[in-house]
CHARMM-style PDB file with segment names, atoms N, HN, CA, C and O in Angstrom:
ATOM      1  N   MET     1      -0.025  20.470  52.818  1.00  0.00      PROA
ATOM      2  CA  MET     1      -0.962  20.888  51.784  1.00  0.00      PROA
ATOM      3  C   MET     1      -0.927  19.893  50.617  1.00  0.00      PROA
ATOM      4  O   MET     1       0.145  19.482  50.175  1.00  0.00      PROA
ATOM      5  N   ILE     2      -2.092  19.519  50.132  1.00  0.00      PROA
ATOM      6  HN  ILE     2      -2.964  19.853  50.490  1.00  0.00      PROA
ATOM      7  CA  ILE     2      -2.212  18.583  49.016  1.00  0.00      PROA
ATOM      8  C   ILE     2      -2.073  19.362  47.706  1.00  0.00      PROA
ATOM      9  O   ILE     2      -2.787  20.342  47.493  1.00  0.00      PROA
ATOM     10  N   PRO     3      -1.163  18.937  46.831  1.00  0.00      PROA
ATOM     11  CA  PRO     3      -0.987  19.659  45.563  1.00  0.00      PROA
ATOM     12  C   PRO     3      -2.212  19.521  44.666  1.00  0.00      PROA
ATOM     13  O   PRO     3      -2.939  18.529  44.716  1.00  0.00      PROA
ATOM     14  N   ASP     4      -2.418  20.547  43.846  1.00  0.00      PROA
ATOM     15  HN  ASP     4      -1.828  21.353  43.805  1.00  0.00      PROA
ATOM     16  CA  ASP     4      -3.559  20.580  42.935  1.00  0.00      PROA
ATOM     17  C   ASP     4      -3.192  20.014  41.564  1.00  0.00      PROA
ATOM     18  O   ASP     4      -3.813  20.362  40.560  1.00  0.00      PROA
ATOM     19  N   ARG     5      -2.205  19.159  41.523  1.00  0.00      PROA
ATOM     20  HN  ARG     5      -1.700  18.876  42.339  1.00  0.00      PROA
ATOM     21  CA  ARG     5      -1.761  18.602  40.246  1.00  0.00      PROA
ATOM     22  C   ARG     5      -1.733  17.079  40.324  1.00  0.00      PROA
ATOM     23  O   ARG     5      -1.484  16.493  41.377  1.00  0.00      PROA
ATOM     24  N   THR     6      -1.999  16.457  39.170  1.00  0.00      PROA
ATOM     25  HN  THR     6      -2.202  16.933  38.315  1.00  0.00      PROA
ATOM     26  CA  THR     6      -1.914  15.005  39.100  1.00  0.00      PROA
ATOM     27  C   THR     6      -0.457  14.603  38.929  1.00  0.00      PROA
ATOM     28  O   THR     6       0.414  15.468  38.830  1.00  0.00      PROA
ATOM     29  N   ILE     7      -0.187  13.331  38.895  1.00  0.00      PROA
ATOM     30  HN  ILE     7      -0.894  12.629  38.976  1.00  0.00      PROA
ATOM     31  CA  ILE     7       1.180  12.846  38.790  1.00  0.00      PROA
ATOM     32  C   ILE     7       1.852  13.277  37.482  1.00  0.00      PROA
ATOM     33  O   ILE     7       3.074  13.419  37.429  1.00  0.00      PROA
ATOM     34  N   ASP     8       1.057  13.485  36.433  1.00  0.00      PROA
ATOM     35  HN  ASP     8       0.064  13.370  36.476  1.00  0.00      PROA
ATOM     36  CA  ASP     8       1.636  13.915  35.155  1.00  0.00      PROA
ATOM     37  C   ASP     8       1.619  15.429  34.982  1.00  0.00      PROA
ATOM     38  O   ASP     8       1.909  15.921  33.892  1.00  0.00      PROA
ATOM     39  N   GLY     9       1.291  16.166  36.017  1.00  0.00      PROA
ATOM     40  HN  GLY     9       1.056  15.766  36.903  1.00  0.00      PROA
ATOM     41  CA  GLY     9       1.361  17.625  35.985  1.00  0.00      PROA
ATOM     42  C   GLY     9       0.082  18.325  35.607  1.00  0.00      PROA
ATOM     43  O   GLY     9       0.042  19.556  35.605  1.00  0.00      PROA
ATOM     44  N   ALA    10      -0.963  17.594  35.289  1.00  0.00      PROA
ATOM     45  HN  ALA    10      -0.931  16.594  35.290  1.00  0.00      PROA
ATOM     46  CA  ALA    10      -2.238  18.222  34.933  1.00  0.00      PROA
ATOM     47  C   ALA    10      -2.923  18.739  36.202  1.00  0.00      PROA
ATOM     48  O   ALA    10      -2.853  18.111  37.258  1.00  0.00      PROA
ATOM     49  N   ARG    11      -3.568  19.863  36.084  1.00  0.00      PROA
ATOM     50  HN  ARG    11      -3.625  20.374  35.226  1.00  0.00      PROA
ATOM     51  CA  ARG    11      -4.302  20.394  37.227  1.00  0.00      PROA
ATOM     52  C   ARG    11      -5.585  19.593  37.404  1.00  0.00      PROA
ATOM     53  O   ARG    11      -6.262  19.267  36.429  1.00  0.00      PROA
ATOM     54  N   SER    12      -5.912  19.280  38.643  1.00  0.00      PROA
ATOM     55  HN  SER    12      -5.362  19.544  39.436  1.00  0.00      PROA
ATOM     56  CA  SER    12      -7.096  18.463  38.897  1.00  0.00      PROA
ATOM     57  C   SER    12      -8.382  19.195  38.526  1.00  0.00      PROA
ATOM     58  O   SER    12      -9.392  18.550  38.244  1.00  0.00      PROA
ATOM     59  N   CYS    13      -8.367  20.528  38.520  1.00  0.00      PROA
ATOM     60  HN  CYS    13      -7.547  21.052  38.749  1.00  0.00      PROA
ATOM     61  CA  CYS    13      -9.565  21.278  38.136  1.00  0.00      PROA
ATOM     62  C   CYS    13      -9.815  21.207  36.630  1.00  0.00      PROA
ATOM     63  O   CYS    13     -10.906  21.548  36.172  1.00  0.00      PROA
ATOM     64  N   ASP    14      -8.816  20.768  35.852  1.00  0.00      PROA
ATOM     65  HN  ASP    14      -7.930  20.491  36.225  1.00  0.00      PROA
ATOM     66  CA  ASP    14      -8.975  20.612  34.405  1.00  0.00      PROA
ATOM     67  C   ASP    14      -9.408  19.203  34.029  1.00  0.00      PROA
ATOM     68  O   ASP    14      -9.484  18.867  32.847  1.00  0.00      PROA
ATOM     69  N   MET    15      -9.693  18.380  35.031  1.00  0.00      PROA
ATOM     70  HN  MET    15      -9.632  18.654  35.991  1.00  0.00      PROA
ATOM     71  CA  MET    15     -10.071  17.004  34.792  1.00  0.00      PROA
ATOM     72  C   MET    15     -11.561  16.817  35.074  1.00  0.00      PROA
ATOM     73  O   MET    15     -12.159  17.563  35.850  1.00  0.00      PROA
ATOM     74  N   TYR    16     -12.137  15.824  34.439  1.00  0.00      PROA
ATOM     75  HN  TYR    16     -11.651  15.219  33.808  1.00  0.00      PROA
ATOM     76  CA  TYR    16     -13.555  15.515  34.570  1.00  0.00      PROA
ATOM     77  C   TYR    16     -13.677  14.028  34.873  1.00  0.00      PROA
ATOM     78  O   TYR    16     -13.098  13.208  34.161  1.00  0.00      PROA
ATOM     79  N   LYS    17     -14.406  13.672  35.898  1.00  0.00      PROA
ATOM     80  HN  LYS    17     -14.877  14.339  36.476  1.00  0.00      PROA
ATOM     81  CA  LYS    17     -14.597  12.264  36.258  1.00  0.00      PROA
ATOM     82  C   LYS    17     -15.741  11.680  35.439  1.00  0.00      PROA
ATOM     83  O   LYS    17     -16.811  12.276  35.321  1.00  0.00      PROA
ATOM     84  N   ILE    18     -15.488  10.498  34.876  1.00  0.00      PROA
ATOM     85  HN  ILE    18     -14.619  10.014  34.972  1.00  0.00      PROA
ATOM     86  CA  ILE    18     -16.542   9.815  34.123  1.00  0.00      PROA
ATOM     87  C   ILE    18     -16.724   8.414  34.688  1.00  0.00      PROA
ATOM     88  O   ILE    18     -15.801   7.834  35.261  1.00  0.00      PROA
ATOM     89  N   TYR    19     -17.913   7.888  34.520  1.00  0.00      PROA
ATOM     90  HN  TYR    19     -18.663   8.359  34.055  1.00  0.00      PROA
ATOM     91  CA  TYR    19     -18.227   6.504  34.876  1.00  0.00      PROA
ATOM     92  C   TYR    19     -18.404   5.754  33.560  1.00  0.00      PROA
ATOM     93  O   TYR    19     -19.382   5.963  32.843  1.00  0.00      PROA
ATOM     94  N   CYS    20     -17.462   4.890  33.255  1.00  0.00      PROA
ATOM     95  HN  CYS    20     -16.667   4.720  33.838  1.00  0.00      PROA
ATOM     96  CA  CYS    20     -17.479   4.145  31.996  1.00  0.00      PROA
ATOM     97  C   CYS    20     -18.482   2.994  32.078  1.00  0.00      PROA
ATOM     98  O   CYS    20     -18.844   2.553  33.169  1.00  0.00      PROA
ATOM     99  N   ASP    21     -18.920   2.518  30.931  1.00  0.00      PROA
ATOM    100  HN  ASP    21     -18.625   2.875  30.045  1.00  0.00      PROA
ATOM    101  CA  ASP    21     -19.847   1.387  30.873  1.00  0.00      PROA
ATOM    102  C   ASP    21     -19.271   0.128  31.522  1.00  0.00      PROA
ATOM    103  O   ASP    21     -20.025  -0.727  31.986  1.00  0.00      PROA
ATOM    104  N   CYS    22     -17.940   0.007  31.558  1.00  0.00      PROA
ATOM    105  HN  CYS    22     -17.327   0.702  31.180  1.00  0.00      PROA
ATOM    106  CA  CYS    22     -17.307  -1.176  32.141  1.00  0.00      PROA
ATOM    107  C   CYS    22     -17.264  -1.108  33.668  1.00  0.00      PROA
ATOM    108  O   CYS    22     -16.916  -2.091  34.322  1.00  0.00      PROA
ATOM    109  N   GLY    23     -17.614   0.044  34.237  1.00  0.00      PROA
ATOM    110  HN  GLY    23     -17.897   0.843  33.706  1.00  0.00      PROA
ATOM    111  CA  GLY    23     -17.630   0.193  35.682  1.00  0.00      PROA
ATOM    112  C   GLY    23     -16.476   1.004  36.242  1.00  0.00      PROA
ATOM    113  O   GLY    23     -16.460   1.306  37.435  1.00  0.00      PROA
ATOM    114  N   ASN    24     -15.510   1.365  35.406  1.00  0.00      PROA
ATOM    115  HN  ASN    24     -15.523   1.120  34.436  1.00  0.00      PROA
ATOM    116  CA  ASN    24     -14.379   2.169  35.862  1.00  0.00      PROA
ATOM    117  C   ASN    24     -14.775   3.628  36.020  1.00  0.00      PROA
ATOM    118  O   ASN    24     -15.532   4.168  35.214  1.00  0.00      PROA
ATOM    119  N   ILE    25     -14.258   4.256  37.059  1.00  0.00      PROA
ATOM    120  HN  ILE    25     -13.642   3.817  37.714  1.00  0.00      PROA
ATOM    121  CA  ILE    25     -14.386   5.697  37.241  1.00  0.00      PROA
ATOM    122  C   ILE    25     -13.003   6.271  36.987  1.00  0.00      PROA
ATOM    123  O   ILE    25     -12.056   5.948  37.704  1.00  0.00      PROA
ATOM    124  N   VAL    26     -12.877   7.122  35.973  1.00  0.00      PROA
ATOM    125  HN  VAL    26     -13.647   7.384  35.391  1.00  0.00      PROA
ATOM    126  CA  VAL    26     -11.580   7.672  35.604  1.00  0.00      PROA
ATOM    127  C   VAL    26     -11.671   9.184  35.427  1.00  0.00      PROA
ATOM    128  O   VAL    26     -12.746   9.735  35.191  1.00  0.00      PROA
ATOM    129  N   SER    27     -10.529   9.834  35.545  1.00  0.00      PROA
ATOM    130  HN  SER    27      -9.656   9.386  35.736  1.00  0.00      PROA
ATOM    131  CA  SER    27     -10.431  11.264  35.296  1.00  0.00      PROA
ATOM    132  C   SER    27      -9.917  11.472  33.879  1.00  0.00      PROA
ATOM    133  O   SER    27      -8.891  10.915  33.490  1.00  0.00      PROA
ATOM    134  N   LEU    28     -10.639  12.275  33.120  1.00  0.00      PROA
ATOM    135  HN  LEU    28     -11.473  12.727  33.436  1.00  0.00      PROA
ATOM    136  CA  LEU    28     -10.237  12.604  31.759  1.00  0.00      PROA
ATOM    137  C   LEU    28     -10.171  14.119  31.619  1.00  0.00      PROA
ATOM    138  O   LEU    28     -10.800  14.853  32.381  1.00  0.00      PROA
ATOM    139  N   ASP    29      -9.403  14.576  30.639  1.00  0.00      PROA
ATOM    140  HN  ASP    29      -8.892  13.980  30.020  1.00  0.00      PROA
ATOM    141  CA  ASP    29      -9.281  15.986  30.350  1.00  0.00      PROA
ATOM    142  C   ASP    29     -10.641  16.566  29.966  1.00  0.00      PROA
ATOM    143  O   ASP    29     -11.363  15.980  29.159  1.00  0.00      PROA
ATOM    144  N   LYS    30     -10.988  17.709  30.539  1.00  0.00      PROA
ATOM    145  HN  LYS    30     -10.402  18.185  31.195  1.00  0.00      PROA
ATOM    146  CA  LYS    30     -12.296  18.322  30.261  1.00  0.00      PROA
ATOM    147  C   LYS    30     -12.472  18.637  28.785  1.00  0.00      PROA
ATOM    148  O   LYS    30     -13.569  18.475  28.250  1.00  0.00      PROA
ATOM    149  N   GLY    31     -11.424  19.079  28.123  1.00  0.00      PROA
ATOM    150  HN  GLY    31     -10.533  19.210  28.558  1.00  0.00      PROA
ATOM    151  CA  GLY    31     -11.516  19.393  26.702  1.00  0.00      PROA
ATOM    152  C   GLY    31     -11.849  18.173  25.863  1.00  0.00      PROA
ATOM    153  O   GLY    31     -12.635  18.255  24.920  1.00  0.00      PROA
ATOM    154  N   THR    32     -11.251  17.044  26.207  1.00  0.00      PROA
ATOM    155  HN  THR    32     -10.613  16.978  26.973  1.00  0.00      PROA
ATOM    156  CA  THR    32     -11.519  15.801  25.492  1.00  0.00      PROA
ATOM    157  C   THR    32     -12.963  15.366  25.683  1.00  0.00      PROA
ATOM    158  O   THR    32     -13.637  14.981  24.728  1.00  0.00      PROA
ATOM    159  N   VAL    33     -13.432  15.429  26.923  1.00  0.00      PROA
ATOM    160  HN  VAL    33     -12.884  15.742  27.699  1.00  0.00      PROA
ATOM    161  CA  VAL    33     -14.819  15.029  27.213  1.00  0.00      PROA
ATOM    162  C   VAL    33     -15.793  15.954  26.493  1.00  0.00      PROA
ATOM    163  O   VAL    33     -16.786  15.493  25.930  1.00  0.00      PROA
ATOM    164  N   ARG    34     -15.518  17.245  26.508  1.00  0.00      PROA
ATOM    165  HN  ARG    34     -14.711  17.619  26.965  1.00  0.00      PROA
ATOM    166  CA  ARG    34     -16.389  18.221  25.841  1.00  0.00      PROA
ATOM    167  C   ARG    34     -16.466  17.954  24.340  1.00  0.00      PROA
ATOM    168  O   ARG    34     -17.546  17.991  23.751  1.00  0.00      PROA
ATOM    169  N   MET    35     -15.302  17.683  23.720  1.00  0.00      PROA
ATOM    170  HN  MET    35     -14.425  17.653  24.198  1.00  0.00      PROA
ATOM    171  CA  MET    35     -15.263  17.426  22.282  1.00  0.00      PROA
ATOM    172  C   MET    35     -16.007  16.137  21.931  1.00  0.00      PROA
ATOM    173  O   MET    35     -16.740  16.098  20.942  1.00  0.00      PROA
ATOM    174  N   LYS    36     -15.827  15.095  22.724  1.00  0.00      PROA
ATOM    175  HN  LYS    36     -15.232  15.127  23.527  1.00  0.00      PROA
ATOM    176  CA  LYS    36     -16.540  13.831  22.475  1.00  0.00      PROA
ATOM    177  C   LYS    36     -18.044  14.040  22.530  1.00  0.00      PROA
ATOM    178  O   LYS    36     -18.780  13.513  21.696  1.00  0.00      PROA
ATOM    179  N   LYS    37     -18.502  14.809  23.512  1.00  0.00      PROA
ATOM    180  HN  LYS    37     -17.904  15.238  24.190  1.00  0.00      PROA
ATOM    181  CA  LYS    37     -19.935  15.055  23.639  1.00  0.00      PROA
ATOM    182  C   LYS    37     -20.462  15.900  22.482  1.00  0.00      PROA
ATOM    183  O   LYS    37     -21.573  15.663  22.006  1.00  0.00      PROA
ATOM    184  N   LEU    38     -19.682  16.883  22.022  1.00  0.00      PROA
ATOM    185  HN  LEU    38     -18.780  17.075  22.409  1.00  0.00      PROA
ATOM    186  CA  LEU    38     -20.097  17.687  20.871  1.00  0.00      PROA
ATOM    187  C   LEU    38     -20.222  16.830  19.615  1.00  0.00      PROA
ATOM    188  O   LEU    38     -21.107  17.054  18.789  1.00  0.00      PROA
ATOM    189  N   LEU    39     -19.336  15.851  19.477  1.00  0.00      PROA
ATOM    190  HN  LEU    39     -18.618  15.668  20.148  1.00  0.00      PROA
ATOM    191  CA  LEU    39     -19.362  14.959  18.318  1.00  0.00      PROA
ATOM    192  C   LEU    39     -20.331  13.794  18.495  1.00  0.00      PROA
ATOM    193  O   LEU    39     -20.456  12.934  17.623  1.00  0.00      PROA
ATOM    194  N   LYS    40     -21.026  13.782  19.658  1.00  0.00      PROA
ATOM    195  HN  LYS    40     -20.925  14.481  20.366  1.00  0.00      PROA
ATOM    196  CA  LYS    40     -21.991  12.725  19.984  1.00  0.00      PROA
ATOM    197  C   LYS    40     -21.336  11.342  19.968  1.00  0.00      PROA
ATOM    198  O   LYS    40     -21.917  10.362  19.500  1.00  0.00      PROA
ATOM    199  N   LYS    41     -20.097  11.293  20.500  1.00  0.00      PROA
ATOM    200  HN  LYS    41     -19.625  12.089  20.881  1.00  0.00      PROA
ATOM    201  CA  LYS    41     -19.373  10.033  20.619  1.00  0.00      PROA
ATOM    202  C   LYS    41     -19.390   9.588  22.063  1.00  0.00      PROA
ATOM    203  O   LYS    41     -19.549  10.400  22.974  1.00  0.00      PROA
ATOM    204  N   ALA    42     -19.226   8.302  22.266  1.00  0.00      PROA
ATOM    205  HN  ALA    42     -19.097   7.643  21.526  1.00  0.00      PROA
ATOM    206  CA  ALA    42     -19.200   7.759  23.625  1.00  0.00      PROA
ATOM    207  C   ALA    42     -17.928   8.195  24.337  1.00  0.00      PROA
ATOM    208  O   ALA    42     -16.839   8.177  23.763  1.00  0.00      PROA
ATOM    209  N   VAL    43     -18.083   8.581  25.582  1.00  0.00      PROA
ATOM    210  HN  VAL    43     -18.968   8.596  26.047  1.00  0.00      PROA
ATOM    211  CA  VAL    43     -16.929   8.896  26.415  1.00  0.00      PROA
ATOM    212  C   VAL    43     -16.608   7.625  27.180  1.00  0.00      PROA
ATOM    213  O   VAL    43     -17.434   7.128  27.946  1.00  0.00      PROA
ATOM    214  N   GLU    44     -15.407   7.099  26.972  1.00  0.00      PROA
ATOM    215  HN  GLU    44     -14.736   7.503  26.350  1.00  0.00      PROA
ATOM    216  CA  GLU    44     -15.045   5.817  27.553  1.00  0.00      PROA
ATOM    217  C   GLU    44     -13.679   5.903  28.226  1.00  0.00      PROA
ATOM    218  O   GLU    44     -12.878   6.792  27.940  1.00  0.00      PROA
ATOM    219  N   CYS    45     -13.440   4.965  29.119  1.00  0.00      PROA
ATOM    220  HN  CYS    45     -14.091   4.243  29.352  1.00  0.00      PROA
ATOM    221  CA  CYS    45     -12.163   4.928  29.825  1.00  0.00      PROA
ATOM    222  C   CYS    45     -11.065   4.476  28.850  1.00  0.00      PROA
ATOM    223  O   CYS    45     -11.365   3.911  27.798  1.00  0.00      PROA
ATOM    224  N   PRO    46      -9.809   4.722  29.195  1.00  0.00      PROA
ATOM    225  CA  PRO    46      -8.712   4.320  28.298  1.00  0.00      PROA
ATOM    226  C   PRO    46      -8.687   2.821  28.003  1.00  0.00      PROA
ATOM    227  O   PRO    46      -8.321   2.426  26.896  1.00  0.00      PROA
ATOM    228  N   LEU    47      -9.063   1.984  28.956  1.00  0.00      PROA
ATOM    229  HN  LEU    47      -9.360   2.304  29.855  1.00  0.00      PROA
ATOM    230  CA  LEU    47      -9.066   0.535  28.702  1.00  0.00      PROA
ATOM    231  C   LEU    47     -10.088   0.160  27.634  1.00  0.00      PROA
ATOM    232  O   LEU    47      -9.778  -0.599  26.715  1.00  0.00      PROA
ATOM    233  N   CYS    48     -11.298   0.687  27.751  1.00  0.00      PROA
ATOM    234  HN  CYS    48     -11.550   1.303  28.497  1.00  0.00      PROA
ATOM    235  CA  CYS    48     -12.341   0.392  26.753  1.00  0.00      PROA
ATOM    236  C   CYS    48     -11.984   0.991  25.403  1.00  0.00      PROA
ATOM    237  O   CYS    48     -12.227   0.374  24.366  1.00  0.00      PROA
ATOM    238  N   ARG    49     -11.409   2.189  25.406  1.00  0.00      PROA
ATOM    239  HN  ARG    49     -11.212   2.691  26.248  1.00  0.00      PROA
ATOM    240  CA  ARG    49     -11.007   2.839  24.158  1.00  0.00      PROA
ATOM    241  C   ARG    49      -9.947   2.001  23.449  1.00  0.00      PROA
ATOM    242  O   ARG    49     -10.057   1.750  22.249  1.00  0.00      PROA
ATOM    243  N   ASN    50      -8.930   1.569  24.178  1.00  0.00      PROA
ATOM    244  HN  ASN    50      -8.841   1.773  25.153  1.00  0.00      PROA
ATOM    245  CA  ASN    50      -7.870   0.760  23.577  1.00  0.00      PROA
ATOM    246  C   ASN    50      -8.404  -0.570  23.058  1.00  0.00      PROA
ATOM    247  O   ASN    50      -8.000  -1.027  21.989  1.00  0.00      PROA
ATOM    248  N   PHE    51      -9.309  -1.192  23.807  1.00  0.00      PROA
ATOM    249  HN  PHE    51      -9.638  -0.821  24.675  1.00  0.00      PROA
ATOM    250  CA  PHE    51      -9.910  -2.455  23.377  1.00  0.00      PROA
ATOM    251  C   PHE    51     -10.719  -2.255  22.093  1.00  0.00      PROA
ATOM    252  O   PHE    51     -10.623  -3.062  21.168  1.00  0.00      PROA
ATOM    253  N   ARG    52     -11.520  -1.172  22.032  1.00  0.00      PROA
ATOM    254  HN  ARG    52     -11.598  -0.516  22.783  1.00  0.00      PROA
ATOM    255  CA  ARG    52     -12.334  -0.887  20.851  1.00  0.00      PROA
ATOM    256  C   ARG    52     -11.454  -0.626  19.632  1.00  0.00      PROA
ATOM    257  O   ARG    52     -11.713  -1.151  18.550  1.00  0.00      PROA
ATOM    258  N   ILE    53     -10.415   0.185  19.811  1.00  0.00      PROA
ATOM    259  HN  ILE    53     -10.204   0.611  20.690  1.00  0.00      PROA
ATOM    260  CA  ILE    53      -9.526   0.505  18.691  1.00  0.00      PROA
ATOM    261  C   ILE    53      -8.799  -0.746  18.209  1.00  0.00      PROA
ATOM    262  O   ILE    53      -8.637  -0.938  17.004  1.00  0.00      PROA
ATOM    263  N   SER    54      -8.364  -1.594  19.127  1.00  0.00      PROA
ATOM    264  HN  SER    54      -8.496  -1.438  20.106  1.00  0.00      PROA
ATOM    265  CA  SER    54      -7.695  -2.835  18.757  1.00  0.00      PROA
ATOM    266  C   SER    54      -8.606  -3.729  17.922  1.00  0.00      PROA
ATOM    267  O   SER    54      -8.180  -4.306  16.921  1.00  0.00      PROA
ATOM    268  N   ASN    55      -9.866  -3.836  18.345  1.00  0.00      PROA
ATOM    269  HN  ASN    55     -10.213  -3.367  19.157  1.00  0.00      PROA
ATOM    270  CA  ASN    55     -10.830  -4.643  17.586  1.00  0.00      PROA
ATOM    271  C   ASN    55     -11.084  -4.058  16.204  1.00  0.00      PROA
ATOM    272  O   ASN    55     -11.208  -4.799  15.230  1.00  0.00      PROA
ATOM    273  N   GLU    56     -11.164  -2.725  16.113  1.00  0.00      PROA
ATOM    274  HN  GLU    56     -11.064  -2.123  16.904  1.00  0.00      PROA
ATOM    275  CA  GLU    56     -11.386  -2.090  14.816  1.00  0.00      PROA
ATOM    276  C   GLU    56     -10.199  -2.306  13.887  1.00  0.00      PROA
ATOM    277  O   GLU    56     -10.382  -2.556  12.695  1.00  0.00      PROA
ATOM    278  N   ILE    57      -8.988  -2.214  14.418  1.00  0.00      PROA
ATOM    279  HN  ILE    57      -8.838  -2.011  15.386  1.00  0.00      PROA
ATOM    280  CA  ILE    57      -7.791  -2.449  13.604  1.00  0.00      PROA
ATOM    281  C   ILE    57      -7.747  -3.896  13.128  1.00  0.00      PROA
ATOM    282  O   ILE    57      -7.431  -4.156  11.967  1.00  0.00      PROA
ATOM    283  N   ASP    58      -8.061  -4.841  14.014  1.00  0.00      PROA
ATOM    284  HN  ASP    58      -8.317  -4.631  14.958  1.00  0.00      PROA
ATOM    285  CA  ASP    58      -8.091  -6.255  13.623  1.00  0.00      PROA
ATOM    286  C   ASP    58      -9.121  -6.499  12.523  1.00  0.00      PROA
ATOM    287  O   ASP    58      -8.855  -7.237  11.574  1.00  0.00      PROA
ATOM    288  N   LEU    59     -10.289  -5.883  12.648  1.00  0.00      PROA
ATOM    289  HN  LEU    59     -10.504  -5.283  13.419  1.00  0.00      PROA
ATOM    290  CA  LEU    59     -11.329  -6.033  11.638  1.00  0.00      PROA
ATOM    291  C   LEU    59     -10.876  -5.490  10.285  1.00  0.00      PROA
ATOM    292  O   LEU    59     -11.057  -6.139   9.255  1.00  0.00      PROA
ATOM    293  N   ILE    60     -10.289  -4.298  10.296  1.00  0.00      PROA
ATOM    294  HN  ILE    60     -10.142  -3.770  11.132  1.00  0.00      PROA
ATOM    295  CA  ILE    60      -9.807  -3.699   9.047  1.00  0.00      PROA
ATOM    296  C   ILE    60      -8.705  -4.555   8.437  1.00  0.00      PROA
ATOM    297  O   ILE    60      -8.689  -4.772   7.226  1.00  0.00      PROA
ATOM    298  N   ASN    61      -7.781  -5.045   9.266  1.00  0.00      PROA
ATOM    299  HN  ASN    61      -7.794  -4.868  10.250  1.00  0.00      PROA
ATOM    300  CA  ASN    61      -6.716  -5.919   8.746  1.00  0.00      PROA
ATOM    301  C   ASN    61      -7.285  -7.188   8.128  1.00  0.00      PROA
ATOM    302  O   ASN    61      -6.812  -7.627   7.080  1.00  0.00      PROA
ATOM    303  N   ASN    62      -8.285  -7.780   8.755  1.00  0.00      PROA
ATOM    304  HN  ASN    62      -8.670  -7.424   9.606  1.00  0.00      PROA
ATOM    305  CA  ASN    62      -8.903  -8.997   8.205  1.00  0.00      PROA
ATOM    306  C   ASN    62      -9.607  -8.728   6.891  1.00  0.00      PROA
ATOM    307  O   ASN    62      -9.585  -9.566   5.989  1.00  0.00      PROA
ATOM    308  N   ILE    63     -10.231  -7.571   6.775  1.00  0.00      PROA
ATOM    309  HN  ILE    63     -10.249  -6.891   7.508  1.00  0.00      PROA
ATOM    310  CA  ILE    63     -10.896  -7.218   5.514  1.00  0.00      PROA
ATOM    311  C   ILE    63      -9.865  -7.069   4.405  1.00  0.00      PROA
ATOM    312  O   ILE    63     -10.052  -7.596   3.309  1.00  0.00      PROA
ATOM    313  N   PHE    64      -8.775  -6.352   4.685  1.00  0.00      PROA
ATOM    314  HN  PHE    64      -8.623  -5.924   5.576  1.00  0.00      PROA
ATOM    315  CA  PHE    64      -7.762  -6.128   3.653  1.00  0.00      PROA
ATOM    316  C   PHE    64      -6.951  -7.377   3.347  1.00  0.00      PROA
ATOM    317  O   PHE    64      -6.449  -7.522   2.233  1.00  0.00      PROA
ATOM    318  N   ASP    65      -6.812  -8.280   4.309  1.00  0.00      PROA
ATOM    319  HN  ASP    65      -7.220  -8.162   5.214  1.00  0.00      PROA
ATOM    320  CA  ASP    65      -6.103  -9.539   4.067  1.00  0.00      PROA
ATOM    321  C   ASP    65      -6.950 -10.520   3.274  1.00  0.00      PROA
ATOM    322  O   ASP    65      -6.431 -11.492   2.723  1.00  0.00      PROA
ATOM    323  N   GLY    66      -8.255 -10.268   3.214  1.00  0.00      PROA
ATOM    324  HN  GLY    66      -8.677  -9.479   3.661  1.00  0.00      PROA
ATOM    325  CA  GLY    66      -9.139 -11.169   2.507  1.00  0.00      PROA
ATOM    326  C   GLY    66      -9.635 -12.319   3.361  1.00  0.00      PROA
ATOM    327  O   GLY    66     -10.281 -13.234   2.851  1.00  0.00      PROA
ATOM    328  N   THR    67      -9.341 -12.285   4.661  1.00  0.00      PROA
ATOM    329  HN  THR    67      -8.816 -11.541   5.075  1.00  0.00      PROA
ATOM    330  CA  THR    67      -9.782 -13.359   5.546  1.00  0.00      PROA
ATOM    331  C   THR    67     -11.180 -13.116   6.108  1.00  0.00      PROA
ATOM    332  O   THR    67     -11.742 -13.979   6.782  1.00  0.00      PROA
ATOM    333  N   LEU    68     -11.726 -11.962   5.832  1.00  0.00      PROA
ATOM    334  HN  LEU    68     -11.270 -11.262   5.284  1.00  0.00      PROA
ATOM    335  CA  LEU    68     -13.064 -11.635   6.305  1.00  0.00      PROA
ATOM    336  C   LEU    68     -13.821 -10.917   5.193  1.00  0.00      PROA
ATOM    337  O   LEU    68     -13.306  -9.981   4.582  1.00  0.00      PROA
ATOM    338  N   ASP    69     -15.028 -11.359   4.942  1.00  0.00      PROA
ATOM    339  HN  ASP    69     -15.447 -12.120   5.438  1.00  0.00      PROA
ATOM    340  CA  ASP    69     -15.848 -10.743   3.919  1.00  0.00      PROA
ATOM    341  C   ASP    69     -16.434  -9.452   4.474  1.00  0.00      PROA
ATOM    342  O   ASP    69     -17.112  -9.471   5.501  1.00  0.00      PROA
ATOM    343  N   GLU    70     -16.182  -8.342   3.811  1.00  0.00      PROA
ATOM    344  HN  GLU    70     -15.631  -8.327   2.976  1.00  0.00      PROA
ATOM    345  CA  GLU    70     -16.636  -7.031   4.279  1.00  0.00      PROA
ATOM    346  C   GLU    70     -18.154  -6.965   4.387  1.00  0.00      PROA
ATOM    347  O   GLU    70     -18.677  -6.344   5.312  1.00  0.00      PROA
ATOM    348  N   GLU    71     -18.865  -7.591   3.464  1.00  0.00      PROA
ATOM    349  HN  GLU    71     -18.440  -8.096   2.712  1.00  0.00      PROA
ATOM    350  CA  GLU    71     -20.325  -7.538   3.482  1.00  0.00      PROA
ATOM    351  C   GLU    71     -20.896  -8.385   4.603  1.00  0.00      PROA
ATOM    352  O   GLU    71     -22.014  -8.121   5.045  1.00  0.00      PROA
ATOM    353  N   ALA    72     -20.184  -9.383   5.076  1.00  0.00      PROA
ATOM    354  HN  ALA    72     -19.276  -9.597   4.717  1.00  0.00      PROA
ATOM    355  CA  ALA    72     -20.670 -10.244   6.151  1.00  0.00      PROA
ATOM    356  C   ALA    72     -20.681  -9.516   7.493  1.00  0.00      PROA
ATOM    357  O   ALA    72     -21.425  -9.901   8.396  1.00  0.00      PROA
ATOM    358  N   THR    73     -19.854  -8.454   7.638  1.00  0.00      PROA
ATOM    359  HN  THR    73     -19.250  -8.142   6.905  1.00  0.00      PROA
ATOM    360  CA  THR    73     -19.777  -7.725   8.895  1.00  0.00      PROA
ATOM    361  C   THR    73     -20.811  -6.620   8.978  1.00  0.00      PROA
ATOM    362  O   THR    73     -21.024  -6.071  10.059  1.00  0.00      PROA
ATOM    363  N   ALA    74     -21.453  -6.277   7.891  1.00  0.00      PROA
ATOM    364  HN  ALA    74     -21.280  -6.723   7.013  1.00  0.00      PROA
ATOM    365  CA  ALA    74     -22.426  -5.177   7.893  1.00  0.00      PROA
ATOM    366  C   ALA    74     -23.759  -5.598   8.435  1.00  0.00      PROA
ATOM    367  OT1 ALA    74     -24.682  -4.787   8.502  1.00  0.00      PROA
TER     368      ALA     74
END
């Protein structure tokens, strides 16, 4: 019998499959996907999310360091 749980213990029925813009098909928690859609935010795979957050942190650091003009990015 195939277990109904993922490797981290989550039940597979609590997961939702998404197709990310990058082409990845991943399973995400249904609650997370539901909340993102309610907030009208993009649902993305962990790789794209981490890449986006990294770029945002770099941008904020450059603005505060004075190496990037805040008005030039708008």
